[in-house]
C-alpha positions in Angstrom: -0.5 -5.0 15.7 -0.2 -1.7 17.0 -1.0 0.9 14.4 1.2 4.1 13.8 -1.6 6.1 15.6 -1.5 4.0 18.3 2.1 4.3 19.1 2.2 7.9 18.6 -0.5 8.3 21.3 1.0 6.2 23.5 4.5 8.2 23.2 2.2 11.1 23.9 0.7 10.0 27.3 4.0 8.3 28.5 6.1 11.5 28.0 3.5 13.6 29.6 3.7 11.4 32.3 7.4 11.1 32.6 7.7 7.3 31.8 10.5 6.0 30.1 10.1 7.1 26.6 13.0 9.4 24.8 10.9 10.2 22.2 9.3 9.3 18.3 11.3 7.2 15.8 11.4 4.9 12.8 14.9 3.3 13.0 17.0 2.8 16.1 19.5 5.3 14.4 17.1 8.0 15.1 17.0 7.2 18.9 20.8 7.0 18.9 21.3 10.2 19.1 18.5 10.5 22.2 20.4 7.8 24.1 23.0 5.0 23.0 21.5 2.4 24.3 18.1 3.3 23.1 15.3 0.9 20.7 13.1 2.2 18.1 10.1 0.2 19.5 7.2 0.4 16.4 4.8 -2.6 18.0 4.7 -6.5 16.4 4.5 -6.8 12.8 5.2 -3.2 11.5 4.7 -1.8 8.4 7.3 -0.1 6.5 7.5 3.9 7.6 5.8 3.3 10.7 6.1 5.6 14.0 7.5 4.2 17.1 8.3 5.2 20.4 12.3 5.4 21.8 13.0 3.0 25.1 16.1 2.7 26.9 15.8 -1.0 26.7 15.0 -3.7 23.7 11.0 -4.8 24.3 10.7 -8.7 24.9 8.0 -11.0 23.6 6.2 -13.9 25.5 8.1 -16.6 25.6 11.7 -15.2 25.4 13.8 -15.6 28.3 15.8 -12.5 29.4 19.1 -13.4 31.2 22.1 -10.7 31.2 21.4 -7.6 32.6 20.7 -4.8 29.6 19.7 -7.3 27.0 16.1 -6.7 27.0 13.4 -6.1 29.7 11.5 -3.0 28.8 11.6 -0.1 31.2 7.7 0.9 29.7 6.7 -2.6 30.9 8.3 -2.6 34.2 11.0 -5.4 33.9 14.1 -5.9 35.3 17.1 -7.5 34.0 17.0 -11.8 34.6 13.2 -11.5 34.0 11.8 -14.5 32.1 9.0 -13.9 30.3 7.6 -17.7 30.1 5.1 -19.2 28.1 3.5 -21.2 31.2 2.7 -17.9 33.0 -0.4 -16.2 30.9 -2.4 -13.2 31.0 -5.5 -13.7 29.2 -7.6 -10.8 30.1 -8.1 -8.3 32.8 -11.0 -5.5 33.2 -11.4 -2.7 33.4 -9.2 -1.5 30.7 -9.5 1.9 32.0 -9.2 3.1 35.9 -8.6 6.0 38.6 -6.5 5.2 41.4 -7.3 2.7 44.0 -9.8 1.1 41.7 -10.1 -2.6 41.9 -8.9 -4.5 38.7 -9.5 -8.6 37.8 -6.4 -10.3 36.0 -7.5 -13.5 34.4 -5.1 -16.0 33.4 -3.0 -19.0 34.4 -0.5 -20.2 36.8 -0.6 -17.6 38.9 0.4 -18.2 42.7 -2.6 -18.8 45.0 -0.3 -16.9 48.0 -0.7 -13.1 46.9 2.7 -11.7 48.4 4.0 -14.2 45.5 2.6 -12.1 42.6 4.2 -8.6 41.4 2.0 -6.9 39.4 3.1 -3.6 37.8 1.2 -1.2 35.7 4.3 0.4 33.5 7.1 -0.2 36.2 4.8 1.0 39.6 3.6 -2.0 41.5 -0.1 -2.7 42.6 -1.0 -3.5 45.6 -2.4 -7.8 45.3 -5.8 -7.9 47.1 -6.4 -11.8 46.4 -5.2 -14.3 44.2 -5.9 -17.8 43.0 -4.7 -19.6 40.7 -6.2 -18.0 37.7 -7.0 -14.7 39.3 -5.2 -11.8 40.9 -7.3 -9.0 42.2 -4.9 -5.7 42.3 -5.6 -2.1 43.2 -4.4 0.6 40.2 -1.5 2.2 42.3 -1.6 6.1 42.6 -0.5 8.4 40.1 0.1 5.8 37.5 -0.4 8.4 34.7 0.6 6.2 32.0 -0.8 3.8 29.4 0.3 0.3 28.8 0.5 -3.3 29.4 -0.5 -5.0 32.8 2.5 -7.4 34.2 2.9 -10.2 36.4 5.7 -11.8 37.8 5.5 -15.1 39.8 8.1 -17.6 40.6 10.7 -15.6 38.5 8.7 -15.6 35.5 6.7 -13.0 33.5 3.5 -12.7 31.6 2.9 -9.3 30.2 -0.9 -8.5 28.8 -1.8 -8.4 25.0 -4.2 -5.7 25.6 -3.2 -1.9 27.2 -4.2 -0.5 30.3 -5.4 3.4 30.5 -4.6 5.4 33.7 -8.0 7.6 34.3 -7.1 10.6 36.3 -9.2 11.3 39.2 -11.0 14.7 39.1 -12.0 17.5 41.5 -14.7 20.2 40.7 -14.5 23.7 41.7 -16.0 27.1 41.1 -14.0 29.6 39.0 -16.4 32.3 39.0 -19.9 33.3 39.2 -22.2 33.7 42.1 -24.8 31.4 40.7 -27.7 34.1 40.1 -28.2 35.3 36.5 -27.0 38.7 36.3 -24.2 41.0 35.3 -21.7 41.9 37.7 -17.9 42.5 37.9 -15.6 41.4 40.6 -13.8 38.5 42.1 -14.4 35.0 41.9 -18.1 34.3 43.5 -18.9 38.0 43.7 -19.3 38.6 39.8 -22.0 37.2 37.8 -22.9 36.1 34.4 -26.2 35.4 32.2 -26.2 31.8 30.9 -22.6 32.0 29.7 -22.1 29.3 26.9 -18.5 29.5 25.6 -15.1 29.4 27.4 -11.2 29.6 26.3 -7.9 30.2 28.1 -4.8 31.8 26.7 -1.1 30.7 27.1 -1.4 33.1 30.3 -4.3 31.3 31.9 -6.4 34.1 31.5 -10.3 32.7 30.6 -12.5 34.4 28.3 -16.2 33.8 28.3 -18.6 33.9 25.8 -21.6 35.6 28.2 -24.2 34.8 25.9 -27.2 36.8 27.4 -25.2 39.6 28.7 -24.2 39.7 25.1 -20.6 40.4 25.8 -17.2 38.6 26.0 -15.7 38.8 29.5 -12.3 37.9 31.0 -11.1 36.2 34.1 -8.0 36.8 35.1 -5.8 33.8 37.0 -6.4 35.5 39.9 -10.3 35.3 39.4 -10.9 38.8 38.8 -13.6 39.0 36.0 -14.0 41.8 33.8 -15.9 43.2 30.6 -13.2 42.2 27.3 -15.6 43.4 24.7 -19.2 44.3 24.0 -21.7 47.5 25.4 -24.3 44.5 26.6 -26.4 45.9 24.0 -27.9 43.3 21.5 -26.4 44.1 18.2 -23.9 43.7 15.7 -21.7 46.7 15.9 -17.8 46.6 14.6 -15.6 48.7 16.5 -13.2 49.1 19.5 -13.8 46.3 22.2 -15.3 48.6 24.5 -18.2 50.0 21.6 -18.7 46.9 19.9 -22.0 44.9 20.1 -23.0 41.4 20.2 -26.0 39.1 19.8 -25.9 36.1 22.1 -22.3 34.9 21.4 -22.3 31.3 21.6 -18.7 30.3 21.2 -15.0 32.0 21.7 -11.7 30.6 20.6 -8.4 31.9 20.8 -5.8 31.4 17.9 -2.4 30.8 18.1 -1.5 34.6 17.6 -3.9 35.6 20.1 -6.5 36.6 17.9 -10.0 36.0 19.9 -12.8 34.4 17.3 -16.5 34.6 18.4 -19.1 32.5 16.8 -21.7 35.8 17.2 -24.4 33.1 17.0 -28.0 35.4 16.7 -25.6 38.0 14.4 -25.3 34.7 12.3 -21.2 35.9 11.9 -17.9 35.0 13.0 -16.1 37.7 14.6 -12.5 38.5 15.6 -11.2 40.9 18.3 -7.4 41.4 17.6 -4.7 42.0 20.4 -4.6 46.1 19.3 -8.7 45.1 20.4 -10.2 45.8 16.9 -13.7 43.7 16.7 -14.6 43.2 12.8 -16.9 40.8 10.9 -14.7 37.6 9.5 -17.2 36.3 7.6 -21.4 36.0 7.5 -23.7 38.5 7.3 -27.5 37.4 8.2 -29.3 34.1 8.3 -28.4 32.3 5.2 -26.4 29.2 3.8 -24.3 31.0 1.3 -20.6 29.8 0.4 -18.8 33.1 -0.4 -16.2 35.5 0.8 -16.5 37.8 4.0 -20.0 39.0 4.3 -21.1 37.8 1.4 -21.1 34.3 2.8 -24.0 33.3 5.2 -24.2 31.1 8.5 -27.6 30.0 10.1 -26.6 30.0 14.3 -22.9 29.1 14.0 -22.0 27.4 17.1 -18.5 25.6 18.0 -15.3 26.4 16.4 -11.6 24.8 15.9 -8.5 26.1 14.4 -5.9 24.1 12.7 -2.5 25.0 12.5 -2.6 27.2 9.2 -5.1 29.2 11.1 -8.0 28.2 9.1 -11.3 28.2 11.0 -13.9 25.2 11.3 -17.7 25.9 12.4 -20.3 24.0 13.0 -22.7 25.8 11.4 -25.9 24.5 13.7 -29.3 25.1 11.7 -27.1 24.6 8.4 -26.3 21.1 9.7 -23.1 21.7 8.1 -19.5 21.9 9.0 -17.8 25.0 7.3 -14.3 26.1 6.9 -13.2 29.6 6.9 -10.1 30.9 5.7 -7.7 33.5 7.7 -9.0 35.4 4.5 -12.5 35.2 5.3 -13.2 32.9 2.2 -16.0 30.6 4.0 -17.0 27.0 2.0 -18.3 23.2 3.1 -16.7 20.3 4.1 -19.2 18.1 5.0 -22.9 18.0 5.8 -26.1 19.1 3.8 -29.6 19.0 5.4 -30.2 17.8 8.5 -30.5 14.1 9.4 -28.2 11.2 10.0 -25.7 9.9 7.6 -21.9 8.6 7.3 -20.2 9.4 3.7 -18.3 11.6 2.0 -18.4 15.6 2.3 -21.6 16.6 1.0 -23.0 13.3 0.9 -23.1 13.0 4.9 -25.7 14.5 7.5 -25.7 16.1 10.6 -28.6 17.1 13.0 -27.5 20.4 14.7 -23.9 19.9 14.8 -22.7 21.9 18.1 -19.2 21.2 18.8 -15.7 21.1 16.3 -12.3 19.9 17.7 -9.3 19.1 15.5 -6.6 16.3 16.4 -3.0 16.4 15.7 -3.4 14.6 12.4 -5.8 16.7 10.9 -9.2 14.8 11.8 -12.2 17.1 12.9 -14.6 15.8 15.5 -18.1 17.0 15.7 -20.8 17.2 18.6 -23.7 15.8 16.5 -26.0 17.2 18.9 -29.6 15.9 17.8 -27.8 13.0 16.6 -26.5 12.2 19.9 -23.4 11.3 18.4 -19.6 12.4 18.1 -18.6 12.3 14.5 -15.1 12.1 12.6 -14.3 13.9 9.3 -11.1 12.7 7.8 -8.9 14.7 6.3 -10.2 13.6 3.0 -13.6 14.3 4.1 -14.7 11.0 4.9 -17.2 11.6 7.7 -17.6 8.5 10.2 -19.5 7.7 13.7 -16.6 7.8 16.5 -18.8 7.3 19.3 -22.5 6.9 20.4 -25.4 4.8 19.4 -27.6 7.5 18.7 -29.9 6.7 20.9 -30.1 9.3 23.5 -29.3 8.0 27.0 -25.7 7.9 29.5 -24.0 4.6 28.9 -20.3 4.6 29.2 -18.4 2.2 26.8 -17.1 1.3 23.4 -17.8 3.2 20.2 -21.4 2.8 19.2 -21.9 1.0 22.8 -21.8 4.2 24.4 -24.5 6.9 24.9 -25.0 10.4 24.7 -27.6 13.0 25.7 -27.1 16.2 23.8 -23.6 16.4 23.3 -22.8 20.1 23.1 -19.0 21.6 22.9 -15.9 19.6 22.4 -12.2 19.8 23.0 -8.9 17.9 22.5 -6.1 17.7 24.5 -2.3 17.2 23.3 -2.7 13.6 23.7 -6.0 13.4 21.3 -8.2 12.7 24.2 -11.4 14.1 23.5 -13.7 15.6 25.8 -17.1 15.8 25.4 -20.0 18.2 27.4 -23.1 16.0 28.0 -25.5 19.0 28.0 -28.3 16.7 28.5 -26.8 14.3 31.0 -25.4 17.0 33.0 -22.0 15.0 32.7 -18.4 15.6 31.0 -17.5 12.9 29.1 -13.7 12.0 27.9 -13.4 9.7 24.7 -9.8 8.0 24.1 -8.7 7.7 20.8 -9.3 4.4 20.8 -13.1 5.6 21.2 -13.7 4.3 24.4 -16.4 6.9 26.7 -16.0 7.3 30.4 -18.0 9.6 32.5 -15.2 11.9 34.1 -17.3 14.7 36.1 -21.1 15.5 37.1 -24.2 13.5 37.2 -27.4 14.1 38.4 -30.6 16.3 37.4 -31.3 19.5 36.0 -30.8 22.6 38.7 -28.1 20.7 40.4 -24.8 22.4 42.1 -22.3 21.1 44.1 -18.3 21.4 43.6 -16.4 18.2 44.5 -14.8 14.7 43.5 -15.5 13.9 39.7 -19.0 12.0 39.7 -20.4 13.7 43.2 -20.0 17.2 41.4 -23.1 18.7 40.1 -23.7 20.6 36.8 -26.6 22.5 35.3 -27.2 22.1 31.3 -23.1 22.8 30.9 -22.1 23.9 27.5 -18.3 25.5 26.5 -15.0 23.4 27.6 -11.4 24.4 27.3 -8.4 22.7 28.1 -5.3 24.8 29.5 -1.7 23.6 29.6 -1.7 21.3 32.7 -4.5 19.5 31.2 -7.0 21.2 33.7 -10.7 21.6 32.6 -13.0 24.7 32.3 -16.7 24.1 32.0 -19.4 27.1 31.2 -21.9 25.9 33.2 -24.8 27.5 31.5 -27.8 26.8 33.9 -25.8 27.6 36.9 -24.2 30.7 35.7 -20.9 29.9 36.8 -17.5 28.7 35.2 -16.2 25.8 36.5 -12.7 24.2 36.9 -11.9 20.4 36.1 -8.7 19.5 37.9 -7.6 16.4 36.7 -4.6 14.1 38.4 
């Protein structure tokens, strides 16, 4: 059965890529205002109240014949009026379940044609080139720009089979350098003429201005859409001074975040404080006063090396309090409380019964679940709105392995960011890679590889990073990475 969460994520993916999905719904009536011929698809065996997606035609099931135009082939399955979905033609499995353009995909089943040209294979309506075929296997190439998630469909001799599993198109990635010469230092300038000194955090606003926590320069830097690098806040002197932007002081800030109102939040890590920079340029301390663990309000609260941050729609801030091994919540009024975690270790559980080990990154999805890059546990953890902590991905063994959930391995996962479809992007610091985790927990590598000290621009896994840390996503889905030991800001353009 497709859960409500699955259908919502599927709708977001399809809408983002231009597929034939009109909106979300609970009944057919919700769809009729969008199109008179639309239907609410909630999947097989729906529960009352489940959310579905509006499609132009009613979905068909294996074994159902569709003979009249307009009576039932689904747009998102790529069907045509008159198709017959027959039990005799079967897709039993396919692999891989996630792949980029041009990848080889093998479909196993029954009663395929041994003549390749007699098999029509589509991914959400887009035809794939058939490489070879025998009665129980078809080999195809994933088509270009198929930016949807959905089942695979095979038509042979006027009969059609639809896969039970979902295929997810994996976009290709190209890595480039936005700014930074590669030499540690401090210099304003454009693009590679500028210099950073171990930048840790990165954020992007709605106008595509980048902001960088330039950690060892004790500054917040700005990068315009044209690549011009300037100092946004901080004198460069190591300290803690609340003032105007030009006169403020920071002490190795690790992360930066932009709120919906334009406020910048800074994890001023070695000052053990959360700072804000207002639209008017005022720098102030929102919470924290020194190296400690105290729940409280404003400077009465205590952090110990706060690291990654996330913010919800109510402007509540969630902080990975790294050396306190806890996830903290900071309200807009500066009230600090503990959401989950206690002493360092590993344990799934509820609230303070759970254990983290130096959590670094935190992100929030569309349903209010928090995700944590549990650095020393080499896992991605999940915290439900009710405070239940579980392991979302990672075996706990340090390594590099793509796979489903606990079958995957991470190597010091650091910062994380969430896109609009609830795909999680993980900066896997120790493996020098950028990883992706789907809402279903499937882990893959989108860029990077090699060993410490490498640097290279280029396609996906041919690109090289050196101990990357921060990550941000723009409105077009491009990723920006603080390539810390390369002293550069990189961009990953996703197809």
